[in-house]
Backbone as CSV, one residue per row, in Angstrom:
resi,resn,N_x,N_y,N_z,CA_x,CA_y,CA_z,C_x,C_y,C_z
1,MET,1.223,-1.139,0.082,0.075,0.222,0.036,0.606,1.272,-0.099
2,ASN,2.237,1.281,0.788,2.794,2.145,0.861,3.662,2.679,-0.687
3,ILE,3.632,1.466,-1.345,4.486,1.566,-2.520,3.436,2.492,-3.572
4,HIS,2.183,1.951,-3.329,1.320,2.592,-4.380,0.883,3.952,-3.958
5,THR,1.088,4.174,-2.818,0.819,5.958,-2.436,1.842,6.584,-2.961
6,HIS,3.270,5.802,-2.733,4.299,6.880,-2.943,4.307,7.084,-4.487
7,THR,3.994,5.917,-5.419,3.747,6.033,-6.849,2.748,7.050,-7.250
8,ARG,2.025,6.953,-6.510,0.622,7.816,-6.890,1.171,9.414,-6.854
9,LEU,1.878,9.712,-5.468,2.430,11.062,-5.275,3.087,11.322,-6.354
10,GLN,4.275,10.252,-6.716,5.399,10.894,-7.657,4.691,11.186,-9.097
11,GLN,3.512,10.323,-9.411,2.702,10.808,-10.601,1.972,11.942,-10.663
12,VAL,1.716,12.428,-9.484,1.232,13.703,-9.449,1.929,14.714,-9.326
13,LYS,3.229,14.601,-8.847,4.574,15.714,-8.886,4.844,15.809,-10.307
14,SER,5.045,14.769,-10.825,5.186,14.753,-12.389,4.176,15.535,-13.182
15,GLY,3.050,15.297,-13.060,2.068,16.170,-13.689,2.222,17.254,-13.390
16,LEU,2.259,17.905,-12.338,2.404,19.311,-11.941,3.673,19.933,-12.554
17,LEU,4.842,18.909,-12.559,6.185,19.529,-13.128,5.681,19.986,-14.742
18,ASN,4.946,18.791,-15.486,4.776,18.756,-16.468,3.667,19.923,-16.914
19,TYR,2.517,20.070,-16.253,1.976,21.335,-16.305,2.412,22.746,-16.200
20,ILE,3.616,22.867,-15.365,4.385,24.045,-15.412,5.145,24.300,-16.733
21,SER,5.514,23.155,-17.243,6.642,23.433,-18.138,5.796,23.424,-19.674
22,GLN,4.905,22.614,-19.794,3.978,22.940,-20.896,3.177,24.304,-21.232
23,ASN,3.064,24.702,-19.743,2.181,26.151,-20.107,3.312,26.872,-19.793
24,GLN,4.778,26.896,-19.928,5.583,27.925,-19.686,5.641,29.021,-18.456
25,LEU,5.190,28.464,-17.361,5.218,29.261,-16.308,6.689,29.639,-15.644
26,GLY,6.841,30.808,-15.596,8.005,31.421,-14.868,7.700,31.660,-13.666
27,ARG,9.330,32.180,-13.081,8.987,32.771,-11.826,7.865,33.508,-11.326
28,ASN,7.228,33.627,-10.215,5.974,34.083,-9.736,4.794,34.052,-10.402
29,ALA,4.881,33.193,-11.500,3.568,32.842,-12.038,2.476,32.281,-11.113
30,GLN,1.216,32.456,-11.186,0.265,31.721,-10.256,-0.242,30.445,-10.612
31,LEU,-0.246,29.400,-10.057,-1.171,28.439,-10.540,-2.505,28.387,-10.232
32,PRO,-3.383,28.050,-10.878,-4.887,27.687,-10.739,-5.147,27.435,-9.352
33,ALA,-6.338,27.418,-8.718,-6.752,27.275,-7.788,-6.618,25.570,-7.549
34,GLU,-6.661,25.088,-6.480,-6.411,23.743,-6.122,-7.320,22.635,-6.826
35,ALA,-8.532,23.178,-6.571,-9.840,22.309,-7.214,-9.682,22.293,-8.684
36,ALA,-9.014,23.322,-9.406,-9.171,23.352,-10.876,-7.820,22.445,-10.990
37,ILE,-6.746,22.588,-10.416,-5.497,21.773,-10.870,-5.716,20.204,-10.434
38,ALA,-6.558,19.891,-9.555,-6.940,18.520,-8.890,-7.576,17.847,-10.119
39,LYS,-8.591,18.607,-10.867,-9.413,18.079,-11.679,-8.400,18.023,-12.939
40,ILE,-7.828,18.795,-13.278,-6.701,18.709,-14.588,-6.016,17.487,-14.249
41,LEU,-5.741,17.297,-13.059,-4.445,15.975,-13.028,-5.229,14.832,-12.668
42,GLY,-6.449,14.704,-12.447,-7.394,13.474,-12.041,-6.982,13.138,-10.720
43,THR,-6.878,13.983,-9.670,-6.319,13.669,-8.476,-7.219,14.292,-7.454
44,SER,-6.780,13.495,-6.140,-7.812,14.169,-5.130,-6.827,15.269,-4.440
45,ARG,-7.447,16.082,-3.767,-6.977,17.251,-3.170,-5.678,17.051,-1.950
46,ASN,-6.010,15.775,-1.511,-5.364,15.474,-0.487,-4.103,14.757,-1.213
47,THR,-3.773,14.322,-2.034,-2.833,13.899,-2.783,-2.152,14.973,-3.149
48,LEU,-2.565,16.008,-4.160,-2.223,17.305,-4.419,-1.634,18.212,-3.425
49,ARG,-2.159,18.099,-2.035,-1.774,19.039,-1.233,-0.153,18.535,-0.925
50,GLU,-0.202,17.173,-0.902,1.138,16.278,-0.599,1.976,16.568,-1.250
51,ALA,1.840,16.834,-2.819,2.565,17.075,-3.937,3.317,18.479,-3.797
52,TYR,2.167,19.373,-3.297,2.692,20.896,-3.169,3.597,20.871,-1.993
53,ILE,3.535,20.162,-0.900,4.316,20.104,0.062,6.027,19.843,-0.492
54,SER,5.597,18.736,-0.876,7.163,18.055,-1.618,7.888,19.356,-2.420
55,LEU,7.163,19.608,-3.501,7.644,20.408,-4.369,7.934,21.854,-3.605
56,GLU,7.051,22.532,-2.654,7.760,23.582,-2.111,9.265,23.467,-1.286
57,SER,9.218,22.160,-0.581,10.159,21.792,0.053,11.717,21.786,-1.028
58,GLU,11.243,21.469,-2.082,12.357,21.523,-3.113,12.596,22.690,-3.839
59,GLY,12.001,23.864,-3.166,11.706,25.259,-3.933,11.563,25.707,-5.364
60,ILE,10.607,24.741,-5.563,10.008,25.029,-6.990,8.623,25.875,-6.838
61,ILE,7.950,25.773,-5.705,6.832,26.551,-5.745,6.624,27.348,-4.377
62,ILE,5.687,28.022,-4.171,5.860,28.610,-2.606,4.320,29.118,-2.613
63,ARG,3.862,28.684,-1.841,2.010,28.874,-1.318,1.994,29.861,-0.315
64,LYS,1.062,30.970,-0.659,0.886,32.108,0.227,-0.577,31.907,0.615
65,HIS,-0.756,31.714,2.027,-1.836,31.526,2.519,-2.994,32.961,2.223
66,GLY,-4.023,32.229,1.506,-4.989,33.059,1.342,-4.827,33.879,-0.216
67,ILE,-3.628,33.713,-0.483,-3.714,34.337,-1.991,-3.358,33.235,-2.939
68,GLY,-2.424,32.223,-2.862,-2.791,31.031,-3.929,-0.970,30.621,-3.602
69,THR,-0.934,29.571,-5.051,0.255,29.021,-5.388,1.242,29.648,-6.443
70,PHE,2.428,29.685,-5.898,3.345,30.699,-7.105,4.410,29.798,-7.524
71,ILE,5.000,30.171,-8.653,6.122,29.233,-9.161,7.161,30.162,-8.394
72,ALA,7.969,29.533,-7.740,9.349,30.178,-7.197,10.583,30.039,-8.000
73,GLN,10.703,28.825,-8.721,11.782,28.637,-9.676,11.239,27.181,-10.657
74,PRO,11.010,27.947,-11.828,11.043,26.660,-13.015,11.480,25.560,-12.854
75,PRO,11.154,24.102,-12.941,11.940,23.027,-12.601,13.292,22.873,-13.306
76,LEU,14.367,22.555,-12.630,15.669,22.289,-13.296,15.748,20.763,-13.531
77,ILE,16.590,20.625,-14.582,16.804,19.135,-14.878,17.985,18.698,-13.916
78,ARG,18.032,17.908,-12.928,18.838,17.424,-11.928,19.519,16.380,-12.376
79,ASP,20.862,16.136,-12.708,21.360,15.032,-12.842,22.798,14.571,-11.733
80,SER,22.794,13.447,-11.380,23.779,13.116,-10.503,24.868,12.369,-10.979
81,LEU,25.942,12.816,-10.828,27.130,11.930,-11.316,27.531,11.027,-10.193
82,ASN,26.926,10.422,-9.543,27.062,9.420,-8.462,26.315,8.420,-9.059
83,ASP,25.336,8.374,-9.956,24.662,7.080,-10.750,24.018,7.508,-12.092
84,PHE,24.203,6.000,-12.794,23.976,6.666,-14.182,22.353,6.652,-14.392
85,ALA,21.933,7.683,-15.105,20.967,7.451,-15.541,20.558,8.052,-16.911
86,PRO,19.727,7.327,-17.838,19.459,8.136,-19.213,19.479,9.351,-19.037
87,PHE,19.489,10.349,-19.961,19.046,11.831,-20.140,17.491,11.784,-20.364
88,ALA,17.080,10.720,-21.273,15.697,11.136,-21.492,15.138,10.506,-20.059
89,GLN,15.197,9.726,-19.389,14.546,9.452,-17.854,14.736,10.471,-16.980
90,ILE,15.948,11.474,-16.859,16.271,12.664,-16.100,15.112,13.400,-16.509
91,ILE,15.205,13.980,-18.028,14.374,15.001,-18.183,12.972,14.814,-18.032
92,GLN,12.368,13.498,-18.319,11.341,13.134,-18.400,10.573,13.235,-16.740
93,LYS,11.199,12.961,-15.771,11.524,12.944,-14.331,10.633,14.315,-13.916
94,VAL,11.159,15.360,-14.740,11.001,16.781,-14.242,9.961,17.369,-14.702
95,GLY,9.374,16.668,-15.724,7.953,17.030,-16.373,8.246,17.384,-17.829
96,TYR,9.614,17.377,-18.266,9.673,17.809,-19.968,9.582,16.454,-20.726
97,THR,9.387,16.890,-21.786,9.277,15.828,-22.934,10.630,15.752,-23.543
98,PRO,11.212,14.620,-23.223,12.800,14.479,-23.940,12.514,14.017,-25.575
99,ASN,13.334,14.899,-26.165,13.596,14.345,-27.592,14.989,14.583,-28.146
100,PHE,15.325,13.780,-29.301,16.957,13.814,-29.484,17.031,14.319,-31.071
101,LYS,17.863,15.144,-31.254,18.049,15.538,-32.565,19.763,15.321,-32.997
102,THR,19.755,14.452,-33.993,21.297,14.129,-34.683,21.672,15.000,-35.424
103,ILE,22.876,15.574,-35.214,23.253,16.792,-35.879,24.243,15.925,-37.226
104,SER,24.993,15.192,-36.695,25.807,14.579,-37.794,26.086,12.954,-37.122
105,ALA,26.298,12.155,-37.972,27.073,10.827,-37.615,27.925,10.230,-38.720
106,GLY,28.964,9.672,-38.290,29.889,9.205,-39.515,31.343,9.206,-38.923
107,LEU,32.454,8.653,-39.818,33.636,8.490,-39.128,34.259,10.194,-39.658
108,SER,35.194,10.327,-38.678,35.948,11.661,-38.870,37.115,11.410,-38.118
109,GLN,38.403,12.148,-38.259,39.433,12.122,-37.580,39.507,12.760,-36.397
110,PRO,39.972,12.032,-35.255,39.638,12.587,-33.821,40.742,13.719,-33.428
111,SER,40.500,14.534,-32.635,41.365,15.395,-31.872,42.233,14.471,-30.973
112,ALA,43.559,15.215,-30.898,44.374,14.540,-29.906,44.030,14.024,-28.713
113,ASP,43.143,15.040,-27.889,42.607,14.401,-26.747,41.640,13.240,-26.791
114,VAL,40.835,13.013,-27.687,40.227,11.968,-27.978,40.783,10.890,-28.203
115,SER,41.698,10.864,-29.391,42.627,9.867,-29.755,43.345,8.769,-28.471
116,ASN,43.544,9.902,-27.497,44.328,9.263,-26.194,43.443,9.061,-25.440
117,VAL,42.249,8.777,-25.339,41.284,8.112,-24.503,41.018,6.997,-24.983
118,ILE,40.648,7.332,-26.558,40.072,6.087,-27.202,41.204,4.901,-27.724
119,ASN,42.542,5.397,-27.541,43.532,4.620,-27.659,43.654,4.374,-29.408
120,SER,43.526,5.357,-30.025,43.909,5.487,-31.308,44.673,6.578,-31.856
121,THR,45.179,6.243,-33.019,45.787,7.410,-33.634,45.259,8.575,-34.119
122,VAL,45.513,10.002,-34.191,44.803,11.125,-34.714,44.615,10.856,-36.156
123,GLU,45.329,9.872,-37.193,45.027,9.509,-38.607,44.177,8.439,-38.551
124,GLN,43.583,7.927,-37.637,42.725,6.711,-37.850,41.327,7.244,-37.484
125,GLU,40.414,7.056,-38.710,39.207,7.552,-38.453,38.138,6.991,-37.267
126,ILE,37.366,7.679,-36.644,36.704,6.975,-35.622,35.163,7.332,-35.846
127,TYR,34.377,6.548,-35.291,32.801,7.025,-35.444,32.517,8.055,-34.215
128,CYS,31.897,8.955,-34.841,31.405,10.136,-34.040,29.977,10.522,-34.249
129,VAL,29.259,10.729,-33.053,27.639,10.968,-33.323,27.507,12.372,-32.357
130,LYS,27.210,13.450,-33.044,27.077,14.669,-32.532,25.664,14.804,-32.446
131,ARG,24.902,15.224,-31.286,23.511,15.202,-30.951,23.238,16.274,-29.919
132,ILE,21.798,16.809,-30.006,21.131,17.748,-28.865,19.911,16.800,-28.410
133,VAL,20.251,17.187,-26.952,18.816,16.506,-26.337,18.084,17.694,-25.891
134,LEU,16.965,17.484,-26.136,16.006,18.602,-25.978,15.104,18.450,-25.003
135,ALA,14.615,19.446,-24.232,13.448,19.219,-23.124,12.342,20.234,-23.351
136,ASP,11.091,19.167,-23.716,10.292,20.024,-24.600,10.940,20.417,-26.059
137,GLN,10.915,21.659,-26.122,11.619,22.077,-27.444,12.878,22.887,-27.173
138,GLN,13.336,22.890,-26.003,14.526,23.774,-25.326,15.704,22.862,-25.270
139,ALA,16.643,23.305,-26.052,18.046,22.676,-26.187,18.622,22.406,-24.645
140,ALA,18.746,21.166,-24.117,19.387,21.222,-23.032,20.799,20.740,-22.434
141,ILE,21.122,20.076,-23.752,22.334,19.267,-23.558,22.923,19.046,-25.048
142,TYR,24.059,19.395,-25.339,25.021,19.042,-26.441,25.986,18.034,-26.203
143,VAL,25.927,17.096,-27.171,26.935,15.687,-26.796,27.407,15.256,-27.950
144,GLU,28.795,15.275,-27.870,29.645,14.648,-29.054,30.100,12.955,-28.458
145,ASP,29.626,11.956,-28.950,29.903,10.744,-28.673,30.953,9.906,-29.769
146,TYR,32.207,9.727,-29.115,33.255,8.991,-29.788,33.196,7.597,-29.828
147,PHE,33.333,6.968,-30.383,33.437,5.363,-30.224,34.809,4.606,-30.561
148,SER,35.157,3.783,-29.863,36.240,3.057,-29.789,36.257,2.145,-31.095
149,PRO,37.119,1.652,-31.573,37.425,0.869,-32.988,36.829,-0.409,-32.592
150,ILE,36.748,-0.864,-31.050,36.654,-2.423,-30.863,35.024,-2.589,-31.178
151,ILE,34.219,-1.633,-31.418,32.709,-1.751,-31.920,32.756,-1.136,-33.010
152,ASN,31.982,-1.544,-33.920,31.393,-1.223,-35.223,30.480,-0.242,-34.934
153,ALA,30.619,0.958,-34.495,29.365,1.706,-34.371,28.460,2.074,-35.406
154,GLY,28.978,2.002,-36.764,28.152,2.678,-37.844,27.150,1.543,-38.070
155,ASN,27.206,0.384,-37.476,26.272,-0.763,-37.745,25.253,-0.655,-36.569
156,LEU,25.242,0.065,-35.460,24.437,0.015,-34.374,22.951,0.674,-34.781
157,ASN,22.168,-0.183,-34.335,20.932,0.297,-34.744,20.295,1.943,-34.363
158,TRP,20.663,2.785,-34.925,20.639,4.135,-34.351,18.928,4.467,-34.436
159,GLN,18.206,3.581,-35.116,16.811,4.119,-35.285,15.904,3.562,-34.254
160,ILE,16.484,2.745,-33.341,16.099,2.472,-32.118,16.626,3.421,-30.889
161,PHE,17.557,4.124,-30.990,18.095,4.579,-29.678,16.989,5.918,-29.287
162,ASP,17.144,5.344,-27.872,16.202,6.126,-27.239,16.681,7.095,-26.230
163,GLY,18.163,7.137,-26.142,18.789,7.985,-25.284,19.734,7.321,-24.217
164,ASN,19.653,5.941,-24.334,20.437,5.138,-23.388,21.388,4.576,-23.795
165,MET,22.528,5.205,-23.809,23.933,4.894,-24.449,24.249,3.397,-23.970
166,VAL,24.193,3.219,-22.855,24.599,2.238,-22.270,23.876,0.873,-22.464
167,ASP,22.730,0.987,-22.905,21.822,-0.218,-23.425,22.162,-0.524,-24.888
168,LEU,22.478,0.681,-25.411,22.796,0.378,-27.106,24.114,-0.192,-27.219
169,LEU,25.148,0.277,-26.326,26.579,-0.209,-26.618,26.407,-1.653,-25.933
170,ALA,25.709,-2.089,-24.893,25.853,-3.396,-24.321,25.339,-4.386,-25.547
171,THR,24.249,-4.065,-26.221,23.972,-5.046,-27.044,25.018,-5.168,-28.186
172,ALA,25.710,-4.033,-28.559,26.796,-4.564,-29.501,28.249,-5.304,-29.056
173,LEU,28.126,-5.882,-27.715,29.586,-6.127,-27.207,29.316,-7.772,-26.695
174,ASP,30.223,-8.431,-26.856,30.085,-9.675,-26.391,30.702,-9.716,-24.637
175,THR,31.181,-8.760,-24.511,31.574,-8.470,-22.962,30.874,-7.497,-22.319
176,ARG,30.543,-7.613,-21.112,29.777,-6.630,-20.132,30.541,-5.091,-20.024
177,LEU,29.692,-4.478,-19.872,30.253,-2.776,-19.506,30.316,-2.946,-17.903
178,HIS,31.144,-2.218,-17.560,31.962,-1.997,-16.166,31.463,-0.966,-15.311
179,GLN,32.024,0.124,-15.991,32.209,1.508,-15.241,32.219,2.984,-16.274
180,ILE,31.647,3.838,-15.515,31.691,5.152,-16.302,32.516,5.923,-15.343
181,GLN,33.447,6.551,-16.157,34.283,7.841,-15.232,33.933,8.983,-16.053
182,SER,33.469,9.844,-15.038,33.115,11.609,-15.722,33.671,12.439,-14.745
183,SER,34.465,13.508,-15.368,34.794,14.341,-14.723,34.398,15.703,-15.243
184,ILE,33.835,16.509,-14.473,33.070,17.951,-14.756,33.820,19.100,-14.815
185,ARG,33.574,20.345,-15.206,34.313,21.502,-15.134,33.530,22.616,-15.843
186,ALA,33.663,23.879,-15.126,32.980,24.924,-15.667,33.685,25.420,-17.200
187,THR,33.143,25.996,-17.939,33.967,26.477,-19.348,33.025,27.389,-19.968
188,ALA,33.712,28.026,-20.841,33.271,29.052,-21.729,32.664,28.583,-22.880
189,LEU,31.443,28.563,-23.408,31.003,27.727,-24.445,31.479,28.343,-25.956
190,PRO,31.914,27.156,-26.287,32.819,27.323,-27.526,31.682,27.833,-28.765
191,SER,32.070,28.786,-29.890,31.271,29.356,-30.761,30.697,28.275,-31.736
192,LYS,31.432,27.151,-31.815,30.863,25.860,-32.727,29.799,25.106,-32.139
193,ILE,29.607,25.498,-30.982,28.537,24.644,-30.064,27.611,25.672,-29.694
194,SER,27.637,27.040,-29.656,26.679,27.908,-29.004,25.320,27.954,-29.847
195,GLN,25.596,27.886,-30.854,23.915,27.715,-32.137,23.423,26.705,-31.701
196,TYR,23.791,25.724,-31.245,23.090,24.326,-30.780,22.366,24.649,-29.516
197,LEU,22.724,25.272,-28.787,22.188,25.404,-27.299,21.401,26.651,-27.383
198,SER,21.447,27.423,-28.235,20.881,28.768,-28.443,21.258,29.667,-27.204
199,LEU,22.808,29.970,-27.029,23.279,30.406,-25.926,24.377,31.477,-26.533
200,ALA,24.622,32.296,-26.037,25.710,33.023,-26.733,27.398,32.369,-26.453
201,THR,27.965,33.073,-27.604,29.521,32.098,-27.647,30.134,32.740,-26.186
202,GLY,30.941,31.901,-25.247,31.423,32.319,-24.046,30.550,32.200,-22.972
203,THR,29.549,31.839,-22.766,28.185,31.746,-21.828,29.255,30.757,-20.987
204,PRO,29.021,30.907,-19.710,29.443,29.683,-18.693,28.352,28.740,-18.696
205,VAL,29.052,27.421,-18.981,28.248,26.205,-18.895,29.180,25.158,-18.189
206,LEU,28.155,24.342,-17.965,29.137,22.649,-17.372,29.241,21.931,-18.483
207,SER,30.582,21.379,-18.468,30.979,20.471,-19.368,31.409,19.533,-18.653
208,VAL,31.137,18.192,-19.236,31.675,16.771,-18.741,32.061,16.014,-19.811
209,ARG,33.438,15.243,-19.495,34.124,14.281,-20.062,33.654,13.024,-19.322
210,SER,33.328,11.909,-20.180,32.591,10.597,-19.794,33.202,9.593,-20.683
211,THR,33.673,8.598,-19.957,34.420,7.287,-20.462,33.628,6.241,-19.998
212,ILE,33.285,5.292,-21.074,32.595,4.415,-20.646,33.551,2.851,-20.711
213,TYR,33.709,2.047,-19.701,34.734,0.957,-19.810,34.179,-0.536,-19.751
214,THR,35.121,-1.506,-20.269,34.218,-2.817,-20.185,35.028,-3.337,-19.141
215,VAL,34.638,-4.690,-18.491,35.035,-5.280,-17.588,36.360,-5.400,-17.517
216,GLU,37.117,-5.548,-18.869,38.566,-5.614,-19.420,39.097,-4.566,-19.326
217,ASN,38.790,-3.370,-18.715,39.182,-1.967,-18.756,39.356,-1.336,-20.206
218,GLN,38.789,-2.172,-20.950,38.857,-1.555,-22.447,37.798,-0.267,-22.498
219,VAL,38.235,0.874,-23.498,37.479,2.001,-23.466,36.556,1.634,-24.755
220,VAL,34.902,1.717,-24.377,34.054,1.822,-25.468,33.713,2.925,-26.194
221,SER,33.745,4.196,-25.330,33.274,5.111,-25.948,33.730,6.507,-24.959
222,TYR,33.901,7.584,-25.632,34.224,8.772,-24.770,33.323,10.060,-25.208
223,SER,32.938,10.815,-24.154,31.685,11.741,-24.556,32.243,12.990,-24.153
224,LYS,31.977,14.164,-24.976,32.088,15.690,-24.525,30.621,15.839,-24.387
225,ILE,30.269,16.385,-23.366,28.871,16.990,-23.197,28.712,18.127,-22.318
226,TYR,27.921,19.064,-22.938,27.805,20.686,-22.869,26.264,20.746,-22.196
227,PHE,26.270,21.061,-20.929,25.052,21.461,-20.162,24.527,23.076,-20.649
228,ASN,23.303,23.171,-20.801,22.723,24.430,-20.848,22.397,24.508,-19.335
229,SER,22.914,25.186,-18.511,22.893,25.509,-17.152,21.975,26.418,-16.577
230,ASP,20.832,27.024,-17.645,19.953,27.687,-17.191,18.893,26.533,-16.872
231,ILE,18.905,25.456,-17.468,17.794,24.429,-16.815,18.610,23.427,-16.457
232,VAL,19.705,23.020,-16.406,20.129,21.689,-15.970,21.213,21.927,-14.895
233,GLU,21.250,21.095,-14.103,21.952,21.209,-12.400,22.529,19.951,-12.429
234,LEU,24.020,19.695,-12.182,24.422,18.595,-11.813,24.925,18.498,-10.359
235,ASN,24.690,17.539,-9.621,25.350,17.324,-8.341,25.886,15.918,-7.972
236,ILE,26.908,15.941,-7.313,27.377,14.977,-6.420,27.221,14.942,-5.178
237,VAL,27.330,13.646,-4.582,27.303,13.281,-2.962,28.711,12.530,-2.644
238,ARG,29.643,13.223,-1.711,30.826,12.870,-1.209,30.680,12.536,-0.012
239,THR,31.196,10.981,0.497,30.969,10.464,1.863,32.271,11.095,2.690
240,ILE,31.780,11.671,3.724,33.027,11.771,4.412,33.574,10.780,5.109
241,ARG,34.697,10.297,5.257,35.311,9.318,5.917,35.816,9.855,7.130
242,THR,35.544,9.175,8.566,36.126,9.494,9.808,37.065,8.187,10.023
243,ASN,37.890,8.912,10.964,39.007,7.755,11.705,38.380,6.745,12.779
C-alpha cells in the first residue's frame, strides 16, 4: 500500500511539473486554484497537497496563505554524477518531454585528446555522433560521442536509440560494461556549439567528459557533453570518511 501511495504521489508531482513546463510558467506565475489543478490532474486534493508540500520543500513553488500558489523557480533538470541514468529519464522525471536531434553521424579524424582516450591515432578515423538533447523544444544538452574501434558503431541500430547509450552499447558487445568515469568543469561555451544550445558564445556552461569501460578495462566510448546551465543542474554526493 505504501508503494502504491508513493507511486501516486510521484505521478501527481510529475503531472504538476509537466503542467508548469507545458504552460511555460516562469518565476512568480500563479497556479490555478487547487480544485482546478486537482481536476486537471485527475487526483484528490489531499494527494495534490502532498505534492505541493514536496515541491515547496524542493524550492519549486511557494504557497501564500489566502492568496494562492506561485512558481518560485521553474523546474531544473537535475542529474547526479553518482549514478547513471539516461538523459531521457532525467528529463522526463522533471516533467519535460525528451527529444533527440542528430546533428551528424559518421567517421571522422579525432582530436588529440579524443585519440588519447580511445587509444587510436589521430590519423585513424573513428565513428562520432553529435546530437542535441531537448527538453520539450528547449536545447538542454549538446553531446559528442566518440566510439572505440573495438565496436562497429556505424552498424549500431540508431533508429531505435532512445537516449540510453549504455543499453545500446551493451547490445553491440560480447563483454559486459563495467564503469563510467566522468569529470566535470565549468567552461566558456565554444562558438561552434553555441548555436545548438541557443546561447551566446562564451556563456558559462557545465562541461562533462565521460568514458565508458568494459570489465576488461577497455574503452568503449568517450563523450564530450555540454549542459545548458539555465535549466540543467549537476550534483554529486561525497562521503566523509572518519577515523
